[in-house]
matplotlib code that plots the C-alpha trace (Angstrom):
import matplotlib.pyplot as plt

x = [11.6, 9.7, 7.8, 4.1, 2.0, -1.0, -4.6, -6.9, -9.7, -12.3, -11.0, -12.2, -14.2, -13.8, -15.9, -18.0, -19.6, -21.4, -22.3, -25.3, -25.0, -28.3, -27.5, -29.2, -26.1, -24.2, -24.8, -22.4, -23.4, -20.7, -23.2, -24.7, -21.3, -20.8, -18.1, -15.4, -12.6, -10.0, -7.9, -4.7, -2.9, 0.2, -2.2, -4.9, -4.6, -7.0, -7.7, -11.1, -13.3, -16.3, -18.7, -21.5, -24.3, -27.2, -30.0, -32.7, -35.2, -34.9, -32.6, -32.9, -35.8, -37.9, -38.6, -36.6, -36.1, -33.1, -30.1, -30.2, -33.4, -33.3, -29.8, -30.2, -27.2, -27.5, -23.7, -20.5, -21.3, -18.1, -17.3, -14.9, -14.0, -11.3, -10.8, -8.1, -6.6, -5.7, -2.3, -3.6, -2.6, -5.3, -6.6, -7.8, -7.4, -6.1, -8.6, -11.6, -13.4, -16.6, -19.6, -19.1, -22.4, -24.8, -25.3, -26.7, -29.5, -31.4, -34.5, -36.4, -39.3, -37.1, -33.7, -32.0, -28.7, -26.8, -23.2, -21.7, -18.6, -16.2, -13.4, -10.9, -12.0, -9.4, -11.6, -14.3, -11.7, -10.0, -13.4, -13.9, -10.4, -8.4, -4.8, -4.8, -1.4, 1.6, 4.5, 8.2, 11.2, 11.7, 8.6, 8.8, 8.5, 5.6, 3.8, 4.0, 2.6, -0.2, -1.3, -0.8, -2.0, -4.5, -5.9, -5.5, -4.5, -2.2, -1.9, 1.5, 3.4, 6.9, 7.7, 10.9, 13.4, 13.3, 15.9, 15.5, 13.1, 9.8, 7.5, 3.9, 0.5, -2.3, -4.8, -7.7, -7.0, -7.7, -5.0, -4.9, -4.6, -1.9, 0.2, -0.3, 0.7, 3.9, 4.8, 5.1, 7.7, 9.8, 13.2, 15.4, 18.3, 20.9, 19.1, 19.3, 19.2, 19.1, 16.0, 12.6, 9.0, 7.4, 4.0, 1.6, -0.8, -2.4, -1.8, -2.8, 0.6, -0.7, 0.0, 3.1, 5.1, 7.6, 10.3, 9.8, 13.6, 13.7, 10.5, 12.6, 15.5, 13.6, 14.1, 11.8, 9.1, 8.1, 8.8, 6.3, 6.6, 4.2, 4.9, 2.9, 3.3, 1.6, 4.9, 6.2, 9.9, 12.3, 12.5, 9.3, 6.4, 3.5, 2.5, 1.0, -2.4, -2.7, -1.1, -1.2, 0.9, -1.4, 1.2, 4.7, 7.0, 5.2, 8.0, 5.8, 4.0, 7.3, 8.6, 5.3, 5.7, 9.6, 10.5, 13.8, 14.7, 13.3, 14.1, 12.8, 12.8, 13.1, 11.9, 13.5, 11.2, 13.1, 16.3, 14.2, 16.3, 15.6, 17.6, 17.3, 18.1, 18.1, 17.6, 18.1, 17.6, 21.2, 21.4, 19.2, 21.1, 23.5, 22.3, 18.8, 19.8, 16.6, 15.7, 16.5, 18.1, 16.2, 17.3, 20.6, 18.3, 16.3, 17.1, 19.5, 18.5, 15.3, 16.4, 19.2, 19.7, 20.1, 16.8, 14.2, 10.8, 9.0, 9.3, 8.5, 8.1, 8.6, 8.3, 10.5, 9.2, 11.2, 10.5, 7.5, 7.1, 10.5, 11.1, 10.0, 6.9, 6.1, 9.2, 11.4, 10.1, 10.3, 14.1, 14.8, 13.4, 15.2, 18.4, 18.0, 15.5, 16.4, 16.2, 14.0, 11.5, 11.3, 14.6, 12.7, 15.8, 16.7, 13.3, 10.4, 11.7, 13.4, 10.2, 8.0, 10.4, 10.3, 6.8, 6.4, 9.1, 7.4, 4.8, 6.8, 6.1, 2.8, 1.8, -1.3, -1.0, -3.4, -2.1, -3.7, -4.8, -1.8, -2.9, 0.6, 1.2, 0.7, 0.8, 4.4, 5.9, 8.6, 7.9, 9.9, 8.4, 9.5, 7.6, 8.2, 10.2, 8.2, 10.0, 9.2, 10.0, 8.1, 10.5, 10.7, 13.2, 12.3, 12.2, 15.2, 13.5, 9.9, 11.4, 12.8, 11.6, 8.2, 6.7, 3.3, 1.3, -2.0, -3.5, -7.0, -7.6, -10.6, -12.7, -15.6, -17.2, -15.3, -11.9, -9.5, -7.3, -5.0, -4.7, -1.6, -0.8, 2.8, 4.9, 8.6, 10.5, 12.7, 12.8, 15.5, 16.5, 19.3, 16.7, 14.2]
y = [11.1, 8.7, 10.4, 10.4, 8.2, 9.6, 8.7, 6.6, 9.2, 10.7, 12.4, 16.0, 15.8, 19.4, 19.1, 16.6, 18.5, 17.1, 19.2, 18.7, 17.9, 19.7, 23.1, 22.6, 23.9, 21.7, 20.2, 19.0, 15.7, 15.5, 15.2, 12.0, 10.3, 7.3, 6.0, 7.0, 5.0, 6.2, 3.6, 3.5, 0.4, -0.2, -2.8, -0.2, 2.6, 5.1, 5.9, 5.1, 6.1, 4.9, 6.7, 5.2, 7.8, 7.7, 10.3, 11.0, 12.8, 16.0, 19.1, 21.9, 23.5, 20.3, 17.5, 17.4, 14.9, 12.9, 14.1, 11.4, 12.7, 16.3, 17.2, 14.8, 12.1, 10.2, 9.7, 11.7, 14.5, 16.3, 16.1, 18.0, 15.8, 16.9, 14.9, 15.6, 13.1, 13.7, 14.8, 17.7, 16.0, 16.4, 13.7, 15.4, 14.1, 17.1, 17.0, 16.1, 13.0, 12.1, 9.7, 6.5, 4.7, 4.7, 1.1, -1.1, 1.3, 0.4, 2.7, 2.9, 5.0, 7.3, 7.0, 5.8, 4.1, 4.0, 3.6, 6.0, 5.1, 7.9, 7.6, 10.1, 11.9, 9.9, 6.7, 8.3, 10.0, 6.5, 5.1, 8.2, 8.1, 5.6, 5.1, 5.0, 6.5, 4.7, 5.2, 4.4, 5.3, 5.0, 3.6, 6.1, 9.1, 7.5, 6.7, 10.4, 11.4, 9.2, 10.4, 14.1, 13.9, 11.1, 10.9, 14.6, 14.7, 17.1, 14.8, 13.1, 12.1, 10.1, 8.4, 6.6, 6.4, 3.2, 1.5, -0.1, 1.4, -0.3, 0.7, -0.1, 0.8, 2.0, -0.4, 1.7, 0.6, 2.5, 4.6, 2.7, -0.7, 0.6, 2.0, -1.2, -3.1, -1.1, -1.5, -5.1, -4.5, -1.9, -2.3, 0.2, 1.7, 0.0, -3.4, -4.5, -8.1, -8.6, -7.1, -5.8, -4.9, -1.6, -0.7, 1.8, 3.3, 6.3, 8.1, 11.7, 12.7, 11.8, 8.8, 6.9, 4.6, 3.2, 0.6, -2.0, -2.1, 1.7, 1.8, -0.5, 1.8, 4.6, 5.7, 4.7, 7.3, 5.9, 3.3, 1.2, -1.3, -4.0, -4.8, -5.7, -2.5, 1.0, 2.8, 3.9, 3.3, 6.0, 6.1, 4.8, 6.9, 4.5, 1.5, -1.3, -1.8, -5.5, -7.3, -10.6, -12.2, -13.2, -14.9, -16.5, -18.7, -21.5, -23.5, -25.5, -22.1, -20.4, -23.2, -23.4, -19.6, -20.0, -17.6, -19.3, -20.8, -21.0, -21.7, -19.7, -20.7, -17.9, -18.7, -16.4, -17.3, -14.9, -17.0, -20.1, -20.9, -20.8, -20.1, -21.6, -19.6, -20.8, -17.9, -18.3, -16.1, -15.8, -13.7, -11.0, -10.8, -7.9, -5.9, -5.4, -4.7, -6.4, -9.3, -13.1, -12.9, -15.9, -18.2, -18.7, -20.6, -22.7, -26.1, -25.8, -29.2, -27.5, -24.1, -25.0, -23.1, -26.2, -27.7, -25.1, -25.3, -23.3, -23.2, -20.5, -20.3, -16.9, -15.9, -12.8, -9.5, -9.3, -7.6, -5.6, -1.8, -0.7, 2.9, 5.9, 6.2, 5.5, 5.3, 5.9, 2.9, 0.6, 1.7, 1.1, -2.4, -3.1, -1.9, -4.2, -6.8, -8.9, -6.1, -7.3, -4.6, -5.8, -7.3, -10.1, -12.0, -9.0, -8.3, -10.8, -13.6, -11.2, -9.0, -12.2, -13.3, -9.9, -9.6, -12.8, -12.1, -9.0, -10.6, -13.3, -11.8, -10.3, -8.6, -6.6, -4.1, -1.5, 1.6, 5.0, 7.0, 8.7, 10.3, 11.0, 7.4, 6.6, 3.5, 2.7, 4.4, 2.4, 1.8, -0.2, -2.5, -4.5, -7.5, -9.3, -12.7, -15.8, -16.6, -18.1, -15.0, -11.9, -9.5, -10.1, -9.0, -7.8, -10.5, -9.9, -12.2, -10.4, -7.0, -4.6, -2.5, -3.0, -1.6, -0.2, -2.1, -0.9, 1.6, 2.3, 5.3, 4.6, 7.3, 6.9, 9.0, 7.0, 6.5, 7.0, 4.0, 3.3, -0.2, -1.0, -4.0, -4.5, -6.6, -7.5, -10.3, -11.5, -11.9, -10.2, -6.6, -6.9, -7.6, -5.4]
z = [32.8, 30.5, 27.7, 28.0, 25.6, 24.2, 25.1, 23.5, 24.5, 21.8, 18.7, 17.9, 14.8, 13.6, 10.4, 8.7, 6.0, 3.0, 0.0, -2.0, -5.8, -6.4, -5.2, -1.7, 0.1, 2.7, 6.1, 9.0, 10.3, 12.7, 15.6, 14.2, 13.2, 15.9, 14.1, 11.5, 9.9, 7.5, 5.5, 3.5, 2.0, -0.1, -1.9, -2.7, -5.4, -3.5, -0.1, 1.5, 4.5, 6.1, 8.6, 10.8, 11.3, 13.6, 12.9, 15.5, 13.0, 15.2, 15.6, 18.0, 16.1, 16.4, 14.1, 10.8, 8.1, 7.9, 5.9, 3.2, 1.8, 2.9, 1.4, -0.4, -0.7, -3.7, -4.7, -5.5, -2.9, -2.0, 1.8, 3.9, 7.0, 9.3, 12.5, 15.2, 17.4, 21.0, 20.3, 17.9, 14.7, 12.1, 9.6, 6.4, 2.7, 0.7, -2.1, 0.1, -0.1, -1.9, -1.0, -2.9, -1.6, 1.3, 2.7, 5.4, 6.3, 9.5, 9.6, 12.9, 14.4, 16.5, 14.7, 11.4, 11.2, 8.1, 6.8, 4.3, 2.2, 0.9, -1.7, -3.2, -6.3, -8.4, -7.8, -10.0, -12.2, -12.9, -14.2, -16.7, -18.2, -20.3, -21.4, -25.0, -26.3, -26.9, -24.4, -24.6, -22.5, -18.6, -16.8, -13.9, -16.3, -18.1, -14.7, -14.0, -17.4, -17.1, -13.6, -14.7, -18.4, -18.3, -14.9, -14.4, -10.7, -9.1, -6.1, -7.0, -4.1, -4.5, -7.7, -7.3, -10.3, -12.6, -14.6, -18.1, -20.8, -21.8, -24.7, -24.5, -25.7, -23.4, -25.0, -23.6, -19.9, -16.9, -15.4, -12.0, -13.8, -16.0, -13.2, -11.1, -14.3, -14.8, -11.2, -11.6, -14.5, -12.7, -11.3, -9.2, -11.0, -8.5, -8.7, -12.3, -12.3, -8.6, -7.2, -8.5, -7.3, -7.0, -5.4, -6.7, -3.9, -2.6, 0.8, 2.2, 0.4, -3.0, -5.4, -4.5, -6.9, -4.6, -4.9, -2.3, -1.2, -1.1, 1.4, 3.5, 3.4, 5.1, 8.7, 11.1, 11.8, 15.2, 17.8, 19.7, 22.5, 24.1, 27.7, 30.7, 32.6, 32.6, 32.0, 28.5, 28.4, 27.3, 23.6, 22.6, 21.0, 22.1, 23.9, 21.8, 23.2, 21.4, 18.6, 17.0, 14.3, 11.3, 9.1, 9.9, 8.0, 6.1, 4.3, 1.9, 0.7, 0.2, -1.8, -4.0, -4.8, -5.4, -2.7, -2.2, -5.6, -9.0, -12.7, -15.6, -19.3, -21.7, -25.3, -28.2, -31.1, -33.3, -32.9, -32.2, -29.0, -25.2, -22.2, -18.9, -15.7, -12.2, -9.6, -5.8, -2.8, -2.0, -5.3, -3.8, -0.6, -0.3, -3.5, -2.0, 1.6, 3.0, 1.5, 2.2, 5.5, 6.9, 4.3, 6.6, 8.9, 6.9, 6.0, 2.8, 1.5, 0.5, -0.8, -3.3, -6.4, -8.4, -7.2, -7.9, -6.5, -9.0, -12.8, -15.0, -18.8, -20.5, -24.1, -24.7, -26.1, -29.2, -32.4, -30.8, -30.1, -31.3, -30.6, -32.7, -35.0, -38.6, -40.8, -37.7, -35.9, -39.1, -39.3, -35.6, -36.1, -39.0, -37.3, -34.4, -35.2, -32.2, -29.7, -26.7, -25.5, -22.0, -20.3, -18.8, -17.8, -15.5, -14.0, -14.0, -11.8, -9.3, -9.0, -8.3, -5.5, -4.0, -3.9, -2.3, 0.1, 1.3, 3.3, 5.0, 8.4, 8.9, 12.3, 13.3, 16.1, 17.6, 19.3, 20.6, 17.8, 15.8, 12.7, 11.5, 10.4, 6.7, 4.6, 3.3, 6.6, 8.4, 12.0, 14.7, 17.3, 20.3, 21.8, 24.9, 24.6, 26.0, 29.3, 32.6, 34.6, 35.6, 34.0, 30.1, 28.0, 24.3, 21.7, 19.3, 16.4, 16.4, 17.2, 14.6, 11.6, 9.9, 6.8, 7.3, 4.7, 5.8, 8.3, 9.8, 11.9, 13.8, 15.8, 18.0, 20.8, 23.4, 21.8, 19.0, 17.7, 15.0, 13.6, 11.5, 9.3, 9.5, 7.3, 6.6, 4.9, 7.6, 11.3, 13.7, 14.0, 11.8, 8.9, 7.4]

ax = plt.figure().add_subplot(projection="3d")
ax.plot(x, y, z, "-o")
ax.set_aspect("equal")
plt.show()
């Protein structure tokens, strides 16, 4: 028997309570919420949400002032929002959401319409704190320290281990900026010299500092299919309502960004010498396990390692920030004056290539509301093959695993939908 697919019917808004900053209590405005959208993205440091509210200026007891002025809502109000999809899965940010702004107001004689934007508390804490200390050692350890000691959050999800040490000064930068900057310098322990690239983002499970390749190595959480029947085939969790491919292979763009091959010149101004290194996509294949499968089908005349399409010039970080403090730091520098603080030859170019490859294939799908899906999850999709016959087979090139780069859970009085922005670095089910 085929599994039953969920409905796109209305969700259950169990709570939409906003608490006044001025001690005026709280008010549940769920009756006036006509649309609620919750967002997560691997390219965004914090979660966000937006509600569209309509107020009639009256309640069961008669005329009443709008909640914007009666509560009032002026910014920073704590909000308890709990929404349940048609399968009973609850959508609630664990630390509650806070009002960021009220916008697009449309006042009328009989009703007011406006939108409220919400963010996690960490969005505000990030503006109130700065990274000022000096850090040394493993990048992943320092990310944990910054989140706990500087940002002051307890909402920390998964922080993947990193290889290679890196010493740096906070320079009074904000925590989000610093952690995103560190993500661009991190490499996984098993990928030194081969792969790089981490992502720093927030989901309902806390802050995530994840290696791109380790994200792709996760098991699929859901399986979706798009077909032209009302039947959900065995083995799938949902039918895709609609989909579109927003980005596909662009050979010229890939060559411009050096996705296939590049050359980097590393300057060492202590020894007064330079080193030229050619790096090709073939060197990522195998070690990464997910990158570069499609180069097999690209015209090899245009991706030869010996003919790089992008050039880099990099000054090595030498003689700066040796380990220790005071006399210890001076002593360490004297013992190893030529030691490189950041091993750019083994990280920089590989990381740039990996970021560029991640968005090779971009597909957007809409499914019935499923609040269990988060940014950073892996899902599997099957799409029909273009054929001149009624019964169509699944397309082996567009089907397969995708990374959920962004997710929007949208609720209205009539329907509950989940929109997913999916990405991967190659075609085919054998790829990522």
